C-alpha positions in Angstrom: 37.5 -3.9 109.3 38.5 -4.5 105.7 36.5 -1.6 104.4 38.3 0.7 107.0 41.7 -0.5 105.9 40.9 -0.1 102.2 39.5 3.4 102.8 42.5 4.5 104.8 45.0 3.0 102.3 43.3 5.1 99.6 43.8 8.2 101.7 40.1 8.4 102.6 38.6 8.7 106.0 36.5 6.0 107.6 33.9 6.2 110.3 32.0 3.3 111.8 28.2 3.4 111.2 27.8 4.5 114.9 30.3 7.4 114.4 28.7 8.4 111.1 25.3 8.7 112.9 26.8 10.7 115.7 28.5 13.1 113.3 25.2 13.5 111.3 23.2 14.1 114.4 25.8 16.7 115.5 25.6 18.4 112.1 21.8 18.6 112.3 22.0 20.0 115.9 24.5 22.7 114.8 22.2 23.7 111.9 19.2 23.9 114.1 21.0 25.8 116.9 22.4 28.4 114.6 19.2 28.7 112.6 21.3 28.2 109.4 19.4 27.9 106.1 22.5 26.9 104.1 25.2 24.6 105.5 27.8 26.8 103.8 27.2 29.2 106.6 28.6 26.6 109.0 32.0 26.9 107.4 34.7 29.0 109.1 36.5 31.6 107.0 39.5 29.3 106.8 37.4 26.4 105.7 35.9 28.6 102.9 39.4 29.4 101.8 40.4 25.7 101.7 37.2 24.8 99.9 37.9 27.3 97.2 41.4 26.2 96.7 40.5 22.5 96.7 37.6 23.1 94.2 40.1 24.9 92.0 42.0 21.6 91.8 44.8 22.3 94.2 46.2 19.4 96.1 46.4 19.3 99.9 50.1 20.0 99.7 49.6 23.0 97.4 46.8 24.4 99.7 49.2 23.9 102.7 51.9 25.9 100.9 49.6 28.7 99.8 48.0 29.2 103.2 51.2 28.4 105.3 49.6 25.4 106.9 50.7 21.8 107.4 49.3 19.2 105.1 47.7 17.5 108.1 45.8 20.8 108.9 44.5 21.0 105.4 43.3 17.4 105.6 41.5 18.2 108.8 39.9 21.3 107.2 38.9 19.2 104.2 37.3 16.5 106.4 35.3 19.2 108.4 34.2 20.8 105.1 33.0 17.5 103.7 31.2 16.7 106.9 29.5 20.1 107.3 28.4 20.1 103.6 27.5 16.4 103.6 29.8 15.7 100.7 31.5 12.4 100.1 34.0 12.9 97.3 36.2 15.4 95.6 33.9 15.7 92.5 31.0 16.5 94.8 33.1 19.1 96.5 33.9 20.8 93.1 30.2 20.5 92.0 29.1 22.1 95.3 31.6 25.0 94.9 30.5 25.6 91.3 26.8 25.6 92.3 27.5 27.9 95.3 29.5 30.3 93.1 32.7 29.7 95.1 34.4 29.0 91.7 33.2 29.4 88.2 
């Protein structure tokens, strides 16, 4: 419970171990069903836009303004991106984007 409160207070998401397993299993199922070789292919076009802007260093609020979305929607996209790409932090997101050629 304390870990959840700390994570949320820091603006991070928190999933119980059972929920994390469920999400991971769902991710694997999606990859297998779609025959996807690279998890980047699981991202929607909007998620790809959000990924690029976040990797460029834009804040959730800046992304929201640029894409005419609510901050909450950007946060939801960010969470789905992180889940689909199995990333756990902003630096990992940026590193992934550089390696993938989303940003240079």
